[in-house]
C-alpha positions, 0 to 999 in steps of 0.5 A, a space after each residue: 500500500 503506497 502513500 497517496 500522491 497529490 493530484 496537481 489540482 487537489 487542494 491541500 485540505 483534500 490531500 491532507 484528508 486523503 493522507 489521514 484516511 490512508 493512515 487510518 486504513 493502515 491502522 485498521 489493517 488486520 493483515 500482518 505487518 509487511 516488511 519494506 525497506 525503511 528508505 521506501 517508507 522515508 521517501 514516501 513520507 518526505 514526498 507526501 510532506 512536501 506535496 502537502 506543503 506545496 499544495 498549502 503554498 499554492 492555496 496560501 494556507 498556513 503550513 504550520 497548521 498542517 505541521 501541527 496536526 501531523 506532529 500530533 498524529 506522530 506523537 499518538 502513533 509513537 505512544 501507541 507503538 511504544 506503550 
């Protein structure tokens, strides 16, 4: 399951919603964990983050709002993974 790729005409809010839905689908997945190279996961994350930043800039939205929301999600995931 690859990370979503932003469509050129897509707003940052729509792309952010798709990223959130993708994360939710990953969390609900009952299948066993799949091993993939960390470099692939990292590259997908960087690509998604930069795509979101570009979309926000194009719409003159505050990137800090997106960053704050995703930092919160990251903290939640870390706590869930590390107990």
